[in-house]
MDTraj code that builds the backbone (N, CA, C; nanometers):
import mdtraj as md
import numpy as np

residues = "MET PRO HIS PRO HIS PRO PHE ARG ILE ASP ARG GLN VAL THR LEU ALA VAL ILE VAL THR ILE ALA ILE GLN ALA GLY GLY GLY LEU LEU TRP ALA GLY ARG ALA SER ALA ARG ILE ASP ASP LEU GLN ARG ARG VAL GLU GLY GLN SER GLU MET SER GLU ARG LEU ALA ARG LEU GLU GLU GLN VAL SER ALA THR ARG LEU THR LEU GLU ARG VAL GLU ARG ARG LEU GLU THR GLY GLU LEU".split()
xyz = np.array([
    [-8.0559, 21.2692, 10.6744],
    [-7.9301, 21.2653, 10.7467],
    [-7.8575, 21.3980, 10.7305],
    [-7.8163, 21.4577, 10.8435],
    [-7.7484, 21.5866, 10.8320],
    [-7.6074, 21.5684, 10.7752],
    [-7.5701, 21.6642, 10.6969],
    [-7.4371, 21.6620, 10.6351],
    [-7.3350, 21.7107, 10.7384],
    [-7.2230, 21.6325, 10.7650],
    [-7.1253, 21.6754, 10.8656],
    [-7.0557, 21.8037, 10.8217],
    [-7.0377, 21.8918, 10.9176],
    [-6.9708, 22.0193, 10.8893],
    [-6.8207, 22.0005, 10.8938],
    [-6.7471, 22.0764, 10.8135],
    [-6.6004, 22.0685, 10.8206],
    [-6.5523, 22.1170, 10.9566],
    [-6.4300, 22.0791, 10.9899],
    [-6.3720, 22.1165, 11.1185],
    [-6.3621, 22.2679, 11.1290],
    [-6.4036, 22.3208, 11.2435],
    [-6.3883, 22.4637, 11.2673],
    [-6.3677, 22.4857, 11.4164],
    [-6.3024, 22.5928, 11.4481],
    [-6.2743, 22.6270, 11.5872],
    [-6.3860, 22.7176, 11.6369],
    [-6.4403, 22.6832, 11.7516],
    [-6.5445, 22.7641, 11.8131],
    [-6.4843, 22.8975, 11.8564],
    [-6.5601, 23.0018, 11.8524],
    [-6.5112, 23.1350, 11.8884],
    [-6.4743, 23.1441, 12.0361],
    [-6.5171, 23.0504, 12.1168],
    [-6.4841, 23.0537, 12.2586],
    [-6.3413, 23.0071, 12.2844],
    [-6.2802, 22.9386, 12.1877],
    [-6.1405, 22.8968, 12.2011],
    [-6.0550, 23.0204, 12.1764],
    [-5.9888, 23.0650, 12.2816],
    [-5.9127, 23.1894, 12.2710],
    [-5.7725, 23.1639, 12.2183],
    [-5.7075, 23.2723, 12.1839],
    [-5.5697, 23.2642, 12.1367],
    [-5.4802, 23.2072, 12.2470],
    [-5.5097, 23.2371, 12.3720],
    [-5.4294, 23.1860, 12.4839],
    [-5.4348, 23.0335, 12.4893],
    [-5.5502, 22.9752, 12.4625],
    [-5.5612, 22.8290, 12.4628],
    [-5.4778, 22.7700, 12.3498],
    [-5.4838, 22.8321, 12.2341],
    [-5.4068, 22.7827, 12.1192],
    [-5.2571, 22.7943, 12.1475],
    [-5.2131, 22.9062, 12.2051],
    [-5.0718, 22.9247, 12.2374],
    [-5.0285, 22.8239, 12.3441],
    [-5.1132, 22.8008, 12.4428],
    [-5.0812, 22.7041, 12.5482],
    [-5.0627, 22.5646, 12.4904],
    [-5.1513, 22.5257, 12.4010],
    [-5.1396, 22.3937, 12.3372],
    [-5.0110, 22.3859, 12.2553],
    [-4.9781, 22.4944, 12.1841],
    [-4.8552, 22.4958, 12.1040],
    [-4.7318, 22.4855, 12.1934],
    [-4.7323, 22.5561, 12.3055],
    [-4.6183, 22.5500, 12.3980],
    [-4.6046, 22.4104, 12.4573],
    [-4.7160, 22.3501, 12.4935],
    [-4.7105, 22.2140, 12.5478],
    [-4.6603, 22.1150, 12.4426],
    [-4.7034, 22.1326, 12.3189],
    [-4.6549, 22.0441, 12.2119],
    [-4.5046, 22.0625, 12.1933],
    [-4.4577, 22.1871, 12.1956],
    [-4.3144, 22.2137, 12.1840],
    [-4.2365, 22.1526, 12.2992],
    [-4.2904, 22.1643, 12.4199],
    [-4.2257, 22.1031, 12.5361],
    [-4.2184, 21.9524, 12.5229],
    [-4.3244, 21.8944, 12.4709],
    [-4.3250, 21.7491, 12.4497],
    [-4.2196, 21.7072, 12.3483],
    [-4.2049, 21.7870, 12.2434],
    [-4.1025, 21.7552, 12.1429],
    [-3.9616, 21.7692, 12.2008],
    [-3.9400, 21.8729, 12.2825],
    [-3.8088, 21.8880, 12.3470],
    [-3.7803, 21.7714, 12.4406],
    [-3.8794, 21.7311, 12.5176],
    [-3.8620, 21.6180, 12.6090],
    [-3.8277, 21.4921, 12.5304],
    [-3.8995, 21.4697, 12.4204],
    [-3.8737, 21.3503, 12.3387],
    [-3.7327, 21.3543, 12.2799],
    [-3.6875, 21.4723, 12.2401],
    [-3.5516, 21.4845, 12.1868],
    [-3.4468, 21.4535, 12.2909],
    [-3.4667, 21.5040, 12.4136],
    [-3.3713, 21.4747, 12.5211],
    [-3.3732, 21.3270, 12.5579],
    [-3.4916, 21.2680, 12.5579],
    [-3.5012, 21.1248, 12.5885],
    [-3.4280, 21.0437, 12.4822],
    [-3.4407, 21.0847, 12.3577],
    [-3.3713, 21.0146, 12.2495],
    [-3.2199, 21.0255, 12.2662],
    [-3.1724, 21.1425, 12.3052],
    [-3.0282, 21.1601, 12.3265],
    [-2.9800, 21.0720, 12.4410],
    [-3.0582, 21.0625, 12.5490],
    [-3.0187, 20.9761, 12.6607],
    [-3.0154, 20.8302, 12.6174],
    [-3.1120, 20.7886, 12.5382],
    [-3.1153, 20.6501, 12.4898],
    [-2.9938, 20.6218, 12.4028],
    [-2.9590, 20.7166, 12.3152],
    [-2.8399, 20.6987, 12.2314],
    [-2.7148, 20.6848, 12.3166],
    [-2.7039, 20.7661, 12.4218],
    [-2.5884, 20.7583, 12.5110],
    [-2.5824, 20.6226, 12.5801],
    [-2.6953, 20.5739, 12.6269],
    [-2.6993, 20.4429, 12.6921],
    [-2.6622, 20.3313, 12.5948],
    [-2.7055, 20.3420, 12.4703],
    [-2.6700, 20.2398, 12.3710],
    [-2.5198, 20.2377, 12.3478],
    [-2.4577, 20.3562, 12.3407],
    [-2.3118, 20.3603, 12.3233],
    [-2.2411, 20.2965, 12.4428],
    [-2.2911, 20.3229, 12.5632],
    [-2.2300, 20.2624, 12.6815],
    [-2.2430, 20.1111, 12.6801],
    [-2.3590, 20.0607, 12.6408],
    [-2.3805, 19.9154, 12.6362],
    [-2.2878, 19.8515, 12.5344],
    [-2.2703, 19.9173, 12.4191],
    [-2.1795, 19.8626, 12.3174],
    [-2.0378, 19.8552, 12.3718],
    [-1.9948, 19.9559, 12.4458],
    [-1.8614, 19.9551, 12.5059],
    [-1.8479, 19.8467, 12.6111],
    [-1.9543, 19.8199, 12.6830],
    [-1.9487, 19.7172, 12.7874],
    [-1.9423, 19.5775, 12.7273],
    [-1.9985, 19.5572, 12.6083],
    [-1.9912, 19.4241, 12.5484],
    [-1.8463, 19.3894, 12.5143],
    [-1.7694, 19.4900, 12.4701],
    [-1.6277, 19.4660, 12.4433],
    [-1.5550, 19.4312, 12.5732],
    [-1.5878, 19.5029, 12.6786],
    [-1.5236, 19.4759, 12.8073],
    [-1.5611, 19.3378, 12.8602],
    [-1.6848, 19.2966, 12.8397],
    [-1.7255, 19.1651, 12.8889],
    [-1.6545, 19.0544, 12.8116],
    [-1.6287, 19.0759, 12.6825],
    [-1.5521, 18.9769, 12.6057],
    [-1.4092, 18.9666, 12.6595],
    [-1.3490, 19.0809, 12.6872],
    [-1.2127, 19.0800, 12.7410],
    [-1.2098, 19.0138, 12.8781],
    [-1.3101, 19.0415, 12.9593],
    [-1.3171, 18.9805, 13.0921],
    [-1.3311, 18.8283, 13.0814],
    [-1.4112, 18.7807, 12.9870],
    [-1.4277, 18.6363, 12.9695],
    [-1.2949, 18.5722, 12.9298],
    [-1.2200, 18.6400, 12.8411],
    [-1.0896, 18.5855, 12.8016],
    [-0.9936, 18.5817, 12.9208],
    [-0.9946, 18.6870, 13.0001],
    [-0.9078, 18.6898, 13.1184],
    [-0.9447, 18.5803, 13.2173],
    [-1.0729, 18.5565, 13.2350],
    [-1.1159, 18.4493, 13.3258],
    [-1.0658, 18.3135, 13.2776],
    [-1.0696, 18.2910, 13.1480],
    [-1.0177, 18.1648, 13.0933],
    [-0.8678, 18.1537, 13.1150],
    [-0.7963, 18.2641, 13.0956],
    [-0.6515, 18.2616, 13.1176],
    [-0.6183, 18.2354, 13.2636],
    [-0.6937, 18.2956, 13.3548],
    [-0.6701, 18.2727, 13.4980],
    [-0.6981, 18.1272, 13.5326],
    [-0.8041, 18.0727, 13.4750],
    [-0.8373, 17.9329, 13.5012],
    [-0.7256, 17.8402, 13.4524],
    [-0.6746, 17.8675, 13.3325],
    [-0.5653, 17.7851, 13.2791],
    [-0.4397, 17.8010, 13.3641],
    [-0.4113, 17.9212, 13.4093],
    [-0.2946, 17.9451, 13.4939],
    [-0.3085, 17.8722, 13.6267],
    [-0.4291, 17.8703, 13.6820],
    [-0.4530, 17.8002, 13.8085],
    [-0.4260, 17.6506, 13.7916],
    [-0.4739, 17.5935, 13.6810],
    [-0.4496, 17.4504, 13.6565],
    [-0.3005, 17.4211, 13.6446],
    [-0.2294, 17.5081, 13.5742],
    [-0.0848, 17.4892, 13.5597],
    [-0.0156, 17.4979, 13.6948],
    [-0.0553, 17.5951, 13.7752],
    [0.0035, 17.6113, 13.9075],
    [-0.0240, 17.4895, 13.9954],
    [-0.1427, 17.4339, 13.9881],
    [-0.1754, 17.3143, 14.0656],
    [-0.0895, 17.1962, 14.0231],
    [-0.0660, 17.1828, 13.8904],
    [0.0208, 17.0746, 13.8423],
    [0.1625, 17.0918, 13.8949],
    [0.2127, 17.2162, 13.8921],
    [0.3489, 17.2420, 13.9400],
    [0.3576, 17.2113, 14.0901],
    [0.2551, 17.2514, 14.1649],
    [0.2560, 17.2242, 14.3094],
    [0.2546, 17.0740, 14.3373],
    [0.1748, 16.9981, 14.2600],
    [0.1731, 16.8522, 14.2794],
    [0.3105, 16.7927, 14.2494],
    [0.3730, 16.8404, 14.1449],
    [0.5049, 16.7861, 14.1110],
    [0.6066, 16.8203, 14.2195],
    [0.5976, 16.9409, 14.2730],
    [0.6897, 16.9778, 14.3794],
    [0.6681, 16.8914, 14.5033],
    [0.5416, 16.8634, 14.5331],
    [0.5109, 16.7819, 14.6505],
    [0.5591, 16.6387, 14.6325],
    [0.5489, 16.5864, 14.5113],
    [0.5902, 16.4470, 14.4884],
    [0.7394, 16.4368, 14.4560],
    [0.8055, 16.5476, 14.4376],
    [0.9500, 16.5453, 14.4109],
    [0.9836, 16.5190, 14.2661],
    [0.8892, 16.5376, 14.1739],
    [0.9173, 16.5141, 14.0324],
    [1.0029, 16.6252, 13.9724],
    [1.0038, 16.7419, 14.0305],
    [1.0841, 16.8515, 13.9742],
    [1.2173, 16.8647, 14.0434],
])
top = md.Topology()
chain = top.add_chain()
for i, resn in enumerate(residues, 1):
    res = top.add_residue(resn, chain, resSeq=i)
    for name in ("N", "CA", "C"):
        top.add_atom(name, md.element.get_by_symbol(name[0]), res)
traj = md.Trajectory(xyz[None], top)
């Protein structure tokens, strides 16, 4: 069984190929960093929207209660109780 040789770069791989691979790796890292920043921004926006949705739910309940009160007042006015 032949003994495996350690990793080595063939002489046909030029410096330009190595530089190109390094530049592409750097570009990939920059892209990943920007994507991470966009994700962080979106997470902050979602957190802010959850607070707004809670406030909206409370307002909807208040409007519903106000509508019921208004309907009771209108019924009393129609029947002459007030």
